[in-house]
All heavy atoms as TSV, in Angstrom:
chain	resi	resn	atom	element	x	y	z
A	1	MET	N	N	-181.154	234.733	119.786
A	1	MET	CA	C	-182.193	235.486	119.917
A	1	MET	C	C	-182.477	235.662	121.430
A	1	MET	O	O	-182.130	234.741	122.173
A	1	MET	CB	C	-183.514	234.577	119.356
A	1	MET	CG	C	-183.464	234.569	117.878
A	1	MET	SD	S	-185.016	233.755	117.329
A	1	MET	CE	C	-184.349	233.111	115.796
A	2	LEU	N	N	-183.047	236.785	121.717
A	2	LEU	CA	C	-183.348	237.100	122.981
A	2	LEU	C	C	-184.859	237.510	123.185
A	2	LEU	O	O	-185.302	238.484	122.550
A	2	LEU	CB	C	-182.569	238.388	123.425
A	2	LEU	CG	C	-182.780	238.849	124.874
A	2	LEU	CD1	C	-182.575	237.897	125.961
A	2	LEU	CD2	C	-181.795	240.100	125.125
A	3	PHE	N	N	-185.595	236.847	123.974
A	3	PHE	CA	C	-187.111	236.964	124.217
A	3	PHE	C	C	-187.359	237.065	125.593
A	3	PHE	O	O	-186.860	236.316	126.447
A	3	PHE	CB	C	-187.911	236.074	123.544
A	3	PHE	CG	C	-187.797	235.859	122.096
A	3	PHE	CD1	C	-187.016	235.030	121.515
A	3	PHE	CD2	C	-188.500	236.819	121.213
A	3	PHE	CE1	C	-186.891	234.897	120.152
A	3	PHE	CE2	C	-188.477	236.770	119.863
A	3	PHE	CZ	C	-187.597	235.763	119.337
A	4	ILE	N	N	-188.080	238.120	126.145
A	4	ILE	CA	C	-188.491	238.320	127.494
A	4	ILE	C	C	-189.950	238.272	127.565
A	4	ILE	O	O	-190.734	238.984	126.710
A	4	ILE	CB	C	-188.116	239.599	128.078
A	4	ILE	CG1	C	-186.464	239.807	127.969
A	4	ILE	CG2	C	-188.521	239.774	129.536
A	4	ILE	CD1	C	-185.763	238.712	128.896
A	5	GLU	N	N	-190.544	237.416	128.263
A	5	GLU	CA	C	-192.102	237.313	128.445
A	5	GLU	C	C	-192.562	238.711	128.777
A	5	GLU	O	O	-192.057	239.463	129.537
A	5	GLU	CB	C	-192.324	236.404	129.735
A	5	GLU	CG	C	-193.743	236.198	129.985
A	5	GLU	CD	C	-194.393	235.224	128.875
A	5	GLU	OE1	O	-193.778	234.422	128.230
A	5	GLU	OE2	O	-195.710	235.461	128.684
A	6	PRO	N	N	-193.682	239.245	128.123
A	6	PRO	CA	C	-194.201	240.502	128.201
A	6	PRO	C	C	-194.452	240.902	129.711
A	6	PRO	O	O	-194.050	242.107	130.058
A	6	PRO	CB	C	-195.405	240.515	127.554
A	6	PRO	CG	C	-195.306	239.448	126.451
A	6	PRO	CD	C	-194.437	238.393	127.134
A	7	ASP	N	N	-194.787	240.014	130.556
A	7	ASP	CA	C	-195.168	240.269	132.002
A	7	ASP	C	C	-193.799	240.690	132.765
A	7	ASP	O	O	-193.922	241.337	133.755
A	7	ASP	CB	C	-195.892	239.241	132.616
A	7	ASP	CG	C	-197.222	239.012	132.219
A	7	ASP	OD1	O	-197.805	239.875	131.594
A	7	ASP	OD2	O	-197.730	237.900	132.548
A	8	TYR	N	N	-192.663	240.355	132.237
A	8	TYR	CA	C	-191.390	240.641	132.850
A	8	TYR	C	C	-190.515	241.633	132.118
A	8	TYR	O	O	-189.390	241.963	132.631
A	8	TYR	CB	C	-190.632	239.281	133.034
A	8	TYR	CG	C	-191.303	238.390	133.835
A	8	TYR	CD1	C	-192.089	237.264	133.277
A	8	TYR	CD2	C	-191.189	238.330	135.203
A	8	TYR	CE1	C	-192.715	236.328	134.019
A	8	TYR	CE2	C	-191.886	237.438	135.957
A	8	TYR	CZ	C	-192.669	236.394	135.433
A	8	TYR	OH	O	-193.378	235.544	136.262
A	9	ARG	N	N	-191.033	242.396	131.157
A	9	ARG	CA	C	-190.334	243.344	130.581
A	9	ARG	C	C	-190.265	244.613	131.417
A	9	ARG	O	O	-191.158	244.863	132.278
A	9	ARG	CB	C	-191.000	243.699	129.133
A	9	ARG	CG	C	-190.812	242.610	128.132
A	9	ARG	CD	C	-191.399	242.885	126.882
A	9	ARG	NE	N	-191.425	241.728	125.999
A	9	ARG	CZ	C	-192.109	241.575	124.889
A	9	ARG	NH1	N	-193.039	242.473	124.607
A	9	ARG	NH2	N	-192.011	240.509	124.158
A	10	GLY	N	N	-189.229	245.428	131.193
A	10	GLY	CA	C	-189.079	246.664	131.887
A	10	GLY	C	C	-188.465	246.520	133.263
A	10	GLY	O	O	-188.386	247.474	134.122
A	11	GLN	N	N	-188.039	245.267	133.636
A	11	GLN	CA	C	-187.282	244.981	134.879
A	11	GLN	C	C	-185.866	244.843	134.819
A	11	GLN	O	O	-185.161	244.380	135.844
A	11	GLN	CB	C	-188.024	243.685	135.470
A	11	GLN	CG	C	-189.442	243.879	135.729
A	11	GLN	CD	C	-190.099	242.655	136.331
A	11	GLN	OE1	O	-189.490	241.769	136.962
A	11	GLN	NE2	N	-191.310	242.366	136.058
A	12	GLY	N	N	-185.270	244.985	133.685
A	12	GLY	CA	C	-183.898	245.035	133.594
A	12	GLY	C	C	-183.266	243.601	133.175
A	12	GLY	O	O	-182.079	243.326	133.071
A	13	LEU	N	N	-184.292	242.622	132.914
A	13	LEU	CA	C	-183.710	241.238	132.624
A	13	LEU	C	C	-183.087	241.172	131.279
A	13	LEU	O	O	-182.072	240.585	131.109
A	13	LEU	CB	C	-185.057	240.366	132.588
A	13	LEU	CG	C	-185.727	240.142	133.979
A	13	LEU	CD1	C	-186.898	239.281	133.822
A	13	LEU	CD2	C	-184.750	239.574	135.030
A	14	GLY	N	N	-183.778	241.860	130.314
A	14	GLY	CA	C	-183.053	241.858	128.901
A	14	GLY	C	C	-181.702	242.464	129.001
A	14	GLY	O	O	-180.741	241.910	128.405
A	15	LYS	N	N	-181.529	243.568	129.579
A	15	LYS	CA	C	-180.251	244.280	129.704
A	15	LYS	C	C	-179.281	243.398	130.378
A	15	LYS	O	O	-178.153	243.193	129.908
A	15	LYS	CB	C	-180.395	245.529	130.531
A	15	LYS	CG	C	-179.139	246.315	130.461
A	15	LYS	CD	C	-179.378	247.653	131.206
A	15	LYS	CE	C	-178.052	248.393	131.336
A	15	LYS	NZ	N	-178.206	249.688	131.952
A	16	ALA	N	N	-179.793	242.611	131.561
A	16	ALA	CA	C	-178.792	241.847	132.218
A	16	ALA	C	C	-178.323	240.427	131.399
A	16	ALA	O	O	-177.188	240.218	131.351
A	16	ALA	CB	C	-179.494	241.247	133.459
A	17	LEU	N	N	-179.260	240.053	130.538
A	17	LEU	CA	C	-178.966	238.879	129.737
A	17	LEU	C	C	-178.029	239.297	128.646
A	17	LEU	O	O	-177.053	238.658	128.175
A	17	LEU	CB	C	-180.259	238.301	129.157
A	17	LEU	CG	C	-181.042	237.431	130.044
A	17	LEU	CD1	C	-182.362	237.138	129.436
A	17	LEU	CD2	C	-180.252	236.180	130.622
A	18	LEU	N	N	-178.316	240.548	127.990
A	18	LEU	CA	C	-177.454	240.953	126.866
A	18	LEU	C	C	-175.993	241.357	127.488
A	18	LEU	O	O	-175.081	241.042	126.778
A	18	LEU	CB	C	-178.109	242.206	126.229
A	18	LEU	CG	C	-177.327	242.714	124.929
A	18	LEU	CD1	C	-177.166	241.563	123.928
A	18	LEU	CD2	C	-178.070	243.897	124.418
A	19	SER	N	N	-175.993	241.953	128.505
A	19	SER	CA	C	-174.647	242.324	129.184
A	19	SER	C	C	-173.891	241.054	129.430
A	19	SER	O	O	-172.714	241.115	129.156
A	19	SER	CB	C	-174.894	242.995	130.509
A	19	SER	OG	O	-175.428	244.293	130.354
A	20	TYR	N	N	-174.539	240.097	129.935
A	20	TYR	CA	C	-173.822	238.677	130.122
A	20	TYR	C	C	-173.344	238.186	128.810
A	20	TYR	O	O	-172.153	237.786	128.577
A	20	TYR	CB	C	-174.690	237.727	130.823
A	20	TYR	CG	C	-174.113	236.406	131.081
A	20	TYR	CD1	C	-173.441	236.224	132.329
A	20	TYR	CD2	C	-173.952	235.412	130.170
A	20	TYR	CE1	C	-172.689	235.112	132.662
A	20	TYR	CE2	C	-173.310	234.261	130.472
A	20	TYR	CZ	C	-172.588	234.092	131.579
A	20	TYR	OH	O	-171.940	232.919	131.896
A	21	ALA	N	N	-174.138	238.273	127.780
A	21	ALA	CA	C	-173.772	237.708	126.388
A	21	ALA	C	C	-172.530	238.515	125.959
A	21	ALA	O	O	-171.608	237.907	125.334
A	21	ALA	CB	C	-174.853	237.735	125.507
A	22	VAL	N	N	-172.491	239.741	126.032
A	22	VAL	CA	C	-171.415	240.620	125.521
A	22	VAL	C	C	-170.266	240.438	126.350
A	22	VAL	O	O	-169.075	240.189	125.831
A	22	VAL	CB	C	-171.839	242.100	125.630
A	22	VAL	CG1	C	-170.700	243.074	125.406
A	22	VAL	CG2	C	-173.015	242.440	124.581
A	23	GLU	N	N	-170.307	240.425	127.669
A	23	GLU	CA	C	-169.183	240.316	128.516
A	23	GLU	C	C	-168.560	238.833	128.561
A	23	GLU	O	O	-167.222	238.744	128.705
A	23	GLU	CB	C	-169.403	240.659	130.052
A	23	GLU	CG	C	-169.779	242.156	130.042
A	23	GLU	CD	C	-170.324	242.665	131.407
A	23	GLU	OE1	O	-170.117	241.876	132.350
A	23	GLU	OE2	O	-171.045	243.745	131.535
A	24	HIS	N	N	-169.371	237.927	128.626
A	24	HIS	CA	C	-168.812	236.531	128.916
A	24	HIS	C	C	-168.824	235.659	127.516
A	24	HIS	O	O	-168.062	234.650	127.572
A	24	HIS	CB	C	-169.633	235.794	129.854
A	24	HIS	CG	C	-169.608	236.415	131.235
A	24	HIS	ND1	N	-168.485	236.309	132.109
A	24	HIS	CD2	C	-170.464	237.308	131.853
A	24	HIS	CE1	C	-168.615	236.979	133.060
A	24	HIS	NE2	N	-169.930	237.658	133.034
A	25	CYS	N	N	-169.547	236.038	126.445
A	25	CYS	CA	C	-169.566	235.335	125.356
A	25	CYS	C	C	-169.055	236.056	124.039
A	25	CYS	O	O	-169.161	235.607	123.078
A	25	CYS	CB	C	-171.016	234.823	124.981
A	25	CYS	SG	S	-171.756	233.848	126.367
A	26	GLN	N	N	-168.574	237.285	124.381
A	26	GLN	CA	C	-168.046	238.155	123.250
A	26	GLN	C	C	-169.078	238.389	122.151
A	26	GLN	O	O	-168.795	238.451	120.999
A	26	GLN	CB	C	-166.803	237.663	122.746
A	26	GLN	CG	C	-165.619	237.611	123.762
A	26	GLN	CD	C	-165.703	236.643	124.736
A	26	GLN	OE1	O	-165.865	235.574	124.524
A	26	GLN	NE2	N	-165.504	237.057	126.052
A	27	ALA	N	N	-170.266	238.366	122.441
A	27	ALA	CA	C	-171.459	238.677	121.490
A	27	ALA	C	C	-171.321	240.169	121.144
A	27	ALA	O	O	-171.532	241.053	122.037
A	27	ALA	CB	C	-172.764	238.360	122.089
A	28	THR	N	N	-171.019	240.548	119.887
A	28	THR	CA	C	-170.977	241.980	119.456
A	28	THR	C	C	-171.759	242.216	118.249
A	28	THR	O	O	-171.874	243.324	117.879
A	28	THR	CB	C	-169.511	242.292	119.272
A	28	THR	OG1	O	-168.869	241.415	118.199
A	28	THR	CG2	C	-168.626	242.119	120.488
A	29	GLU	N	N	-172.374	241.209	117.757
A	29	GLU	CA	C	-173.267	241.493	116.660
A	29	GLU	C	C	-174.626	240.674	116.775
A	29	GLU	O	O	-174.681	239.646	117.455
A	29	GLU	CB	C	-172.660	240.838	115.263
A	29	GLU	CG	C	-171.457	241.698	114.894
A	29	GLU	CD	C	-170.741	241.118	113.532
A	29	GLU	OE1	O	-171.232	240.138	113.114
A	29	GLU	OE2	O	-169.894	241.811	113.196
A	30	VAL	N	N	-175.617	241.297	116.260
A	30	VAL	CA	C	-176.978	240.697	116.388
A	30	VAL	C	C	-177.853	241.099	115.219
A	30	VAL	O	O	-177.634	242.123	114.718
A	30	VAL	CB	C	-177.699	241.146	117.614
A	30	VAL	CG1	C	-177.960	242.593	117.676
A	30	VAL	CG2	C	-178.984	240.349	118.043
A	31	ASP	N	N	-178.665	240.194	114.809
A	31	ASP	CA	C	-179.690	240.418	113.767
A	31	ASP	C	C	-181.097	240.638	114.351
A	31	ASP	O	O	-181.378	239.880	115.355
A	31	ASP	CB	C	-179.666	239.376	112.652
A	31	ASP	CG	C	-178.611	239.174	111.908
A	31	ASP	OD1	O	-177.857	240.163	111.840
A	31	ASP	OD2	O	-178.399	238.080	111.297
A	32	VAL	N	N	-181.798	241.624	114.051
A	32	VAL	CA	C	-183.193	241.950	114.557
A	32	VAL	C	C	-184.062	242.180	113.595
A	32	VAL	O	O	-183.832	242.830	112.573
A	32	VAL	CB	C	-182.970	243.017	115.753
A	32	VAL	CG1	C	-182.537	244.358	115.014
A	32	VAL	CG2	C	-184.245	243.191	116.425
A	33	ASN	N	N	-185.436	241.690	113.738
A	33	ASN	CA	C	-186.394	241.922	112.803
A	33	ASN	C	C	-186.751	243.383	112.843
A	33	ASN	O	O	-187.089	244.092	113.702
A	33	ASN	CB	C	-187.632	241.145	113.291
A	33	ASN	CG	C	-188.748	241.235	112.212
A	33	ASN	OD1	O	-189.047	242.235	111.711
A	33	ASN	ND2	N	-189.589	240.217	112.184
A	34	GLU	N	N	-186.564	244.008	111.524
A	34	GLU	CA	C	-186.861	245.510	111.443
A	34	GLU	C	C	-188.178	245.799	111.598
A	34	GLU	O	O	-188.541	247.054	112.161
A	34	GLU	CB	C	-186.501	245.756	109.943
A	34	GLU	CG	C	-186.676	247.200	109.643
A	34	GLU	CD	C	-186.305	247.538	108.169
A	34	GLU	OE1	O	-187.073	246.969	107.179
A	34	GLU	OE2	O	-185.446	248.326	107.918
A	35	GLN	N	N	-189.182	244.883	111.671
A	35	GLN	CA	C	-190.589	245.221	111.956
A	35	GLN	C	C	-190.894	245.068	113.408
A	35	GLN	O	O	-192.073	245.132	113.860
A	35	GLN	CB	C	-191.460	244.277	111.158
A	35	GLN	CG	C	-191.209	244.507	109.686
A	35	GLN	CD	C	-191.934	243.376	108.841
A	35	GLN	OE1	O	-192.048	242.099	109.183
A	35	GLN	NE2	N	-192.304	243.669	107.586
A	36	ASN	N	N	-189.901	244.865	114.265
A	36	ASN	CA	C	-190.033	244.911	115.660
A	36	ASN	C	C	-189.377	246.083	116.387
A	36	ASN	O	O	-188.171	245.982	116.851
A	36	ASN	CB	C	-189.431	243.652	116.319
A	36	ASN	CG	C	-189.678	243.394	117.742
A	36	ASN	OD1	O	-190.004	244.303	118.550
A	36	ASN	ND2	N	-189.608	242.193	118.274
A	37	PRO	N	N	-189.972	247.276	116.319
A	37	PRO	CA	C	-189.383	248.588	116.762
A	37	PRO	C	C	-188.921	248.390	118.305
A	37	PRO	O	O	-187.965	249.071	118.629
A	37	PRO	CB	C	-190.482	249.601	116.646
A	37	PRO	CG	C	-191.784	248.755	116.568
A	37	PRO	CD	C	-191.449	247.538	115.954
A	38	GLN	N	N	-189.643	247.704	119.074
A	38	GLN	CA	C	-189.325	247.613	120.538
A	38	GLN	C	C	-187.879	247.005	120.635
A	38	GLN	O	O	-187.039	247.419	121.414
A	38	GLN	CB	C	-190.295	246.813	121.335
A	38	GLN	CG	C	-190.059	246.804	122.813
A	38	GLN	CD	C	-191.096	246.072	123.575
A	38	GLN	OE1	O	-191.958	245.258	123.069
A	38	GLN	NE2	N	-191.264	246.391	124.802
A	39	ALA	N	N	-187.664	245.847	119.902
A	39	ALA	CA	C	-186.474	245.146	119.900
A	39	ALA	C	C	-185.263	245.999	119.277
A	39	ALA	O	O	-184.179	246.058	119.895
A	39	ALA	CB	C	-186.482	243.808	119.219
A	40	VAL	N	N	-185.546	246.681	118.171
A	40	VAL	CA	C	-184.486	247.535	117.435
A	40	VAL	C	C	-184.147	248.692	118.548
A	40	VAL	O	O	-182.920	248.977	118.768
A	40	VAL	CB	C	-185.175	248.222	116.249
A	40	VAL	CG1	C	-184.158	249.149	115.697
A	40	VAL	CG2	C	-185.454	247.058	115.231
A	41	ASP	N	N	-185.096	249.297	119.205
A	41	ASP	CA	C	-184.801	250.343	120.142
A	41	ASP	C	C	-183.909	249.778	121.301
A	41	ASP	O	O	-183.089	250.477	121.762
A	41	ASP	CB	C	-186.076	250.938	120.594
A	41	ASP	CG	C	-186.742	251.928	119.674
A	41	ASP	OD1	O	-186.145	252.267	118.634
A	41	ASP	OD2	O	-187.905	252.236	119.879
A	42	PHE	N	N	-184.310	248.604	121.662
A	42	PHE	CA	C	-183.533	247.987	122.906
A	42	PHE	C	C	-182.103	247.933	122.498
A	42	PHE	O	O	-181.160	248.258	123.270
A	42	PHE	CB	C	-184.194	246.560	123.158
A	42	PHE	CG	C	-183.400	245.832	124.152
A	42	PHE	CD1	C	-183.292	246.054	125.529
A	42	PHE	CD2	C	-182.588	244.771	123.645
A	42	PHE	CE1	C	-182.694	245.331	126.351
A	42	PHE	CE2	C	-181.831	243.918	124.454
A	42	PHE	CZ	C	-181.776	244.288	125.824
A	43	TYR	N	N	-181.741	247.334	121.400
A	43	TYR	CA	C	-180.360	247.180	120.988
A	43	TYR	C	C	-179.697	248.466	120.717
A	43	TYR	O	O	-178.563	248.754	121.008
A	43	TYR	CB	C	-180.314	246.162	119.797
A	43	TYR	CG	C	-180.696	244.879	120.113
A	43	TYR	CD1	C	-181.819	244.219	119.717
A	43	TYR	CD2	C	-179.700	244.045	120.831
A	43	TYR	CE1	C	-182.037	242.912	120.006
A	43	TYR	CE2	C	-180.029	242.757	121.211
A	43	TYR	CZ	C	-181.197	242.082	120.719
A	43	TYR	OH	O	-181.567	240.762	121.099
A	44	LEU	N	N	-180.458	249.420	120.154
A	44	LEU	CA	C	-179.744	250.755	119.918
A	44	LEU	C	C	-179.384	251.447	121.212
A	44	LEU	O	O	-178.412	252.047	121.321
A	44	LEU	CB	C	-180.693	251.575	119.106
A	44	LEU	CG	C	-180.868	251.146	117.479
A	44	LEU	CD1	C	-181.860	251.983	116.841
A	44	LEU	CD2	C	-179.567	250.959	116.771
A	45	LYS	N	N	-180.373	251.435	122.117
A	45	LYS	CA	C	-180.113	251.936	123.546
A	45	LYS	C	C	-178.906	251.359	124.184
A	45	LYS	O	O	-178.263	251.961	124.902
A	45	LYS	CB	C	-181.441	251.821	124.315
A	45	LYS	CG	C	-182.342	252.856	123.900
A	45	LYS	CD	C	-183.672	252.669	124.863
A	45	LYS	CE	C	-184.779	253.620	124.322
A	45	LYS	NZ	N	-185.992	253.375	124.991
A	46	PHE	N	N	-178.671	249.999	123.879
A	46	PHE	CA	C	-177.549	249.332	124.440
A	46	PHE	C	C	-176.253	249.726	123.840
A	46	PHE	O	O	-175.147	249.477	124.464
A	46	PHE	CB	C	-177.747	247.825	124.319
A	46	PHE	CG	C	-176.936	246.946	125.214
A	46	PHE	CD1	C	-177.262	246.609	126.533
A	46	PHE	CD2	C	-175.673	246.531	124.805
A	46	PHE	CE1	C	-176.454	245.946	127.289
A	46	PHE	CE2	C	-174.842	245.746	125.552
A	46	PHE	CZ	C	-175.178	245.396	126.933
A	47	GLY	N	N	-176.351	250.257	122.703
A	47	GLY	CA	C	-175.057	250.870	122.024
A	47	GLY	C	C	-174.782	250.200	120.645
A	47	GLY	O	O	-173.766	250.551	120.038
A	48	PHE	N	N	-175.660	249.297	120.207
A	48	PHE	CA	C	-175.501	248.719	118.992
A	48	PHE	C	C	-175.827	249.753	117.831
A	48	PHE	O	O	-176.682	250.611	118.051
A	48	PHE	CB	C	-176.548	247.546	118.806
A	48	PHE	CG	C	-176.012	246.222	119.431
A	48	PHE	CD1	C	-176.277	246.119	120.806
A	48	PHE	CD2	C	-175.338	245.370	118.821
A	48	PHE	CE1	C	-175.825	245.000	121.517
A	48	PHE	CE2	C	-174.999	244.106	119.374
A	48	PHE	CZ	C	-175.166	243.912	120.832
A	49	LYS	N	N	-175.090	249.500	116.741
A	49	LYS	CA	C	-175.235	250.539	115.594
A	49	LYS	C	C	-175.634	249.503	114.338
A	49	LYS	O	O	-175.198	248.433	114.299
A	49	LYS	CB	C	-174.013	251.122	115.218
A	49	LYS	CG	C	-173.393	252.014	116.313
A	49	LYS	CD	C	-174.024	253.287	116.483
A	49	LYS	CE	C	-173.377	254.059	117.526
A	49	LYS	NZ	N	-174.198	254.603	118.622
A	50	VAL	N	N	-176.552	250.132	113.438
A	50	VAL	CA	C	-176.959	249.340	112.334
A	50	VAL	C	C	-175.663	249.363	111.237
A	50	VAL	O	O	-175.175	250.361	110.924
A	50	VAL	CB	C	-178.245	250.050	111.526
A	50	VAL	CG1	C	-178.500	249.354	110.337
A	50	VAL	CG2	C	-179.338	249.927	112.574
A	51	ILE	N	N	-175.313	248.019	110.732
A	51	ILE	CA	C	-174.281	248.031	109.941
A	51	ILE	C	C	-174.828	247.414	108.589
A	51	ILE	O	O	-173.923	247.241	107.667
A	51	ILE	CB	C	-173.145	247.158	110.529
A	51	ILE	CG1	C	-173.606	245.591	110.925
A	51	ILE	CG2	C	-172.542	247.798	111.672
A	51	ILE	CD1	C	-172.478	244.871	111.289
A	52	GLY	N	N	-176.091	246.959	108.478
A	52	GLY	CA	C	-176.544	246.496	107.257
A	52	GLY	C	C	-177.953	246.118	107.369
A	52	GLY	O	O	-178.564	246.158	108.438
A	53	ARG	N	N	-178.500	245.628	106.231
A	53	ARG	CA	C	-179.952	245.247	106.210
A	53	ARG	C	C	-180.066	244.129	105.249
A	53	ARG	O	O	-179.427	244.056	104.189
A	53	ARG	CB	C	-180.757	246.429	105.835
A	53	ARG	CG	C	-182.278	246.238	105.789
A	53	ARG	CD	C	-183.014	247.432	105.338
A	53	ARG	NE	N	-184.497	247.232	105.565
A	53	ARG	CZ	C	-185.118	246.739	104.551
A	53	ARG	NH1	N	-184.593	246.424	103.419
A	53	ARG	NH2	N	-186.382	246.578	104.691
A	54	SER	N	N	-180.951	243.105	105.489
A	54	SER	CA	C	-181.279	242.099	104.528
A	54	SER	C	C	-182.840	242.259	104.297
A	54	SER	O	O	-183.560	242.265	105.391
A	54	SER	CB	C	-180.898	240.750	105.143
A	54	SER	OG	O	-179.531	240.643	105.275
A	55	GLU	N	N	-183.356	241.885	103.156
A	55	GLU	CA	C	-184.795	241.955	102.810
A	55	GLU	C	C	-185.502	240.666	103.377
A	55	GLU	O	O	-186.591	240.717	103.774
A	55	GLU	CB	C	-185.034	241.837	101.396
A	55	GLU	CG	C	-184.769	243.363	100.789
A	55	GLU	CD	C	-185.836	244.355	101.207
A	55	GLU	OE1	O	-186.979	243.911	101.331
A	55	GLU	OE2	O	-185.483	245.552	101.272
A	56	LEU	N	N	-184.648	239.611	103.515
A	56	LEU	CA	C	-185.158	238.275	103.997
A	56	LEU	C	C	-184.547	237.838	105.139
A	56	LEU	O	O	-183.319	238.077	105.508
A	56	LEU	CB	C	-184.951	237.122	102.826
A	56	LEU	CG	C	-185.420	237.581	101.430
A	56	LEU	CD1	C	-185.033	236.464	100.383
A	56	LEU	CD2	C	-186.969	237.734	101.440
A	57	ASP	N	N	-185.223	236.953	106.052
A	57	ASP	CA	C	-184.517	236.406	107.148
A	57	ASP	C	C	-183.787	235.124	106.831
A	57	ASP	O	O	-183.651	234.908	105.592
A	57	ASP	CB	C	-185.637	236.120	108.215
A	57	ASP	CG	C	-186.560	234.955	107.821
A	57	ASP	OD1	O	-186.290	234.231	106.882
A	57	ASP	OD2	O	-187.503	234.764	108.650
A	58	GLY	N	N	-183.216	234.663	107.730
A	58	GLY	CA	C	-182.306	233.473	107.448
A	58	GLY	C	C	-182.951	232.223	106.870
A	58	GLY	O	O	-182.208	231.393	106.325
A	59	MET	N	N	-184.328	232.235	106.957
A	59	MET	CA	C	-185.073	231.152	106.345
A	59	MET	C	C	-185.567	231.487	105.005
A	59	MET	O	O	-186.289	230.778	104.239
A	59	MET	CB	C	-186.152	230.768	107.201
A	59	MET	CG	C	-185.738	230.250	108.640
A	59	MET	SD	S	-184.860	228.799	108.729
A	59	MET	CE	C	-186.096	227.659	108.229
A	60	GLY	N	N	-185.186	232.646	104.572
A	60	GLY	CA	C	-185.608	233.106	103.161
A	60	GLY	C	C	-187.035	233.782	103.082
A	60	GLY	O	O	-187.667	234.005	102.145
A	61	LYS	N	N	-187.584	234.036	104.371
A	61	LYS	CA	C	-188.957	234.591	104.461
A	61	LYS	C	C	-188.891	236.159	104.369
A	61	LYS	O	O	-187.874	236.678	104.731
A	61	LYS	CB	C	-189.589	234.164	105.798
A	61	LYS	CG	C	-189.590	232.788	105.909
A	61	LYS	CD	C	-191.041	232.249	105.850
A	61	LYS	CE	C	-190.926	230.678	106.175
A	61	LYS	NZ	N	-191.746	229.972	105.445
A	62	PRO	N	N	-189.856	236.705	103.974
A	62	PRO	CA	C	-189.909	238.247	103.739
A	62	PRO	C	C	-189.989	238.989	105.066
A	62	PRO	O	O	-190.952	239.765	105.247
A	62	PRO	CB	C	-191.051	238.459	102.805
A	62	PRO	CG	C	-192.011	237.364	103.201
A	62	PRO	CD	C	-191.129	236.235	103.387
A	63	TYR	N	N	-189.095	238.792	105.964
A	63	TYR	CA	C	-188.988	239.540	107.270
A	63	TYR	C	C	-187.676	240.236	107.278
A	63	TYR	O	O	-186.624	239.618	107.519
A	63	TYR	CB	C	-189.153	238.629	108.305
A	63	TYR	CG	C	-190.476	237.836	108.468
A	63	TYR	CD1	C	-190.368	236.324	108.215
A	63	TYR	CD2	C	-191.591	238.474	108.702
A	63	TYR	CE1	C	-191.567	235.806	108.198
A	63	TYR	CE2	C	-192.755	237.736	108.773
A	63	TYR	CZ	C	-192.840	236.300	108.478
A	63	TYR	OH	O	-194.027	235.593	108.608
A	64	PRO	N	N	-187.663	241.526	106.836
A	64	PRO	CA	C	-186.400	242.282	106.778
A	64	PRO	C	C	-185.719	242.373	108.142
A	64	PRO	O	O	-186.217	242.390	109.169
A	64	PRO	CB	C	-186.792	243.590	106.403
A	64	PRO	CG	C	-188.326	243.688	106.297
A	64	PRO	CD	C	-188.753	242.355	106.697
A	65	LEU	N	N	-184.414	241.993	108.061
A	65	LEU	CA	C	-183.506	242.110	109.173
A	65	LEU	C	C	-182.518	243.281	109.191
A	65	LEU	O	O	-182.075	243.538	108.098
A	65	LEU	CB	C	-182.580	240.762	109.298
A	65	LEU	CG	C	-183.357	239.448	109.466
A	65	LEU	CD1	C	-182.387	238.270	109.450
A	65	LEU	CD2	C	-184.174	239.424	110.687
A	66	LEU	N	N	-182.318	243.860	110.346
A	66	LEU	CA	C	-181.246	244.766	110.508
A	66	LEU	C	C	-180.031	243.993	111.200
A	66	LEU	O	O	-180.197	243.245	112.088
A	66	LEU	CB	C	-181.686	245.838	111.428
A	66	LEU	CG	C	-182.776	246.874	110.901
A	66	LEU	CD1	C	-183.200	247.942	111.923
A	66	LEU	CD2	C	-182.365	247.602	109.620
A	67	HIS	N	N	-178.909	244.351	110.673
A	67	HIS	CA	C	-177.687	243.827	111.226
A	67	HIS	C	C	-177.071	244.794	112.030
A	67	HIS	O	O	-176.826	245.834	111.510
A	67	HIS	CB	C	-176.733	243.248	110.063
A	67	HIS	CG	C	-177.357	242.387	109.119
A	67	HIS	ND1	N	-177.996	241.134	109.438
A	67	HIS	CD2	C	-177.701	242.616	107.759
A	67	HIS	CE1	C	-178.444	240.599	108.371
A	67	HIS	NE2	N	-178.316	241.539	107.279
A	68	LEU	N	N	-176.905	244.426	113.370
A	68	LEU	CA	C	-176.320	245.418	114.348
A	68	LEU	C	C	-174.968	244.975	114.865
A	68	LEU	O	O	-174.755	243.772	114.967
A	68	LEU	CB	C	-177.379	245.750	115.472
A	68	LEU	CG	C	-178.792	245.959	115.206
A	68	LEU	CD1	C	-179.594	246.067	116.342
A	68	LEU	CD2	C	-178.805	247.276	114.288
A	69	SER	N	N	-174.159	245.929	115.250
A	69	SER	CA	C	-172.921	245.618	115.853
A	69	SER	C	C	-172.620	246.691	116.941
A	69	SER	O	O	-172.906	247.833	116.896
A	69	SER	CB	C	-171.841	245.731	114.753
A	69	SER	OG	O	-170.612	245.395	115.360
A	70	LEU	N	N	-171.785	246.167	118.013
A	70	LEU	CA	C	-171.353	247.022	118.966
A	70	LEU	C	C	-169.994	247.780	118.537
A	70	LEU	O	O	-169.629	248.759	119.117
A	70	LEU	CB	C	-170.981	246.285	120.234
A	70	LEU	CG	C	-172.185	245.994	121.166
A	70	LEU	CD1	C	-171.836	245.171	122.296
A	70	LEU	CD2	C	-172.742	247.261	121.730
A	71	ASN	N	N	-169.318	247.196	117.507
A	71	ASN	CA	C	-168.147	247.812	117.058
A	71	ASN	C	C	-168.268	248.978	116.151
A	71	ASN	O	O	-169.086	249.065	115.344
A	71	ASN	CB	C	-167.336	246.802	116.401
A	71	ASN	CG	C	-166.991	245.593	117.314
A	71	ASN	OD1	O	-166.863	245.782	118.446
A	71	ASN	ND2	N	-166.822	244.400	116.785
């Protein structure tokens, strides 16, 4: 998960952290809460594509997830 304190958003921190994760940790897939359009847009702008969707989150709660991939 990647969270940036609201006061620090828009300064490139999220992009820097995600770039590091992709380049150094080979992170190419992410799940994002479908009900968080700001997060969805962030990953889509970075180049992720939607590859699937789940009605429930990993804890079985009714928070739909989008499964995204760089591939």
